[in-house]
C-alpha positions, -999 to +999 in steps of 0.1 A: +670+747+297+641+721+287+628+711+259+589+702+261+585+672+232+569+645+220+592+618+213+573+600+180+573+637+167+594+640+131+600+680+141+607+670+181+632+650+168+649+673+143+654+699+171+671+671+198+693+663+169+702+699+165+705+708+202+728+677+205+751+683+176+754+721+193+760+705+224+734+726+237+722+706+273+685+706+281+663+686+301+637+665+282+595+664+289+571+643+271+543+664+264+517+634+259+530+615+295+534+653+315+519+683+298+524+719+310+505+727+339+480+758+340+506+777+360+535+769+341+515+774+312+507+809+321+544+816+328+553+804+292+531+832+277+552+862+301+582+843+278+566+856+244+549+881+228+532+858+208+495+848+217+477+820+231+465+811+198+501+802+185+506+772+210+480+756+201+490+725+172+461+735+150+474+706+123+469+679+149+438+654+149+431+668+183+426+701+172+409+690+145+389+661+164+377+690+187+365+714+158+383+737+174+393+759+143+354+774+146+353+775+180+392+789+194+378+827+191+355+823+216+371+806+242+383+829+270+426+832+275+415+807+308+395+781+287+426+780+264+452+774+288+429+746+310+427+730+270+458+728+271+466+718+298+443+689+298+461+672+269+497+682+257+485+671+222+470+700+210+500+721+217+525+732+193+555+712+198+584+715+209+584+736+232+619+753+241+621+770+272+650+783+285+655+811+321+641+842+298+626+825+265+601+802+251+604+789+212+580+775+201+583+750+172+613+738+157+629+765+128+667+764+129+670+793+120+651+808+148+673+783+173+705+796+158+693+832+160+679+834+191+702+806+212+734+826+197+716+855+213+709+845+244+752+832+250+738+795+252+758+782+225 
């Protein structure tokens, strides 16, 4: 599994700690230094039924700075993917990517339920 995260983010730290406590192996990727590419983002969309808008960090400074709340619904999916691939700080984090799934953000209940279901525990 791959955890795409921002190491200074408190939510990402909670996800890392939870994965370590449950002895779940993962590879870490710094979302700011190495944001997902357009191709990776398109693939991640195939792993979830959530729309592209859910991939945006709506509480982040960059989102607010770009006034995306007002613009997001006027952008095409391709434009949204381009924006996300250009600046990892626009992406909701962390992203936990497995072979057949992706989890957006960190909700302990979701990690427990999903990782047990996938048999990765």
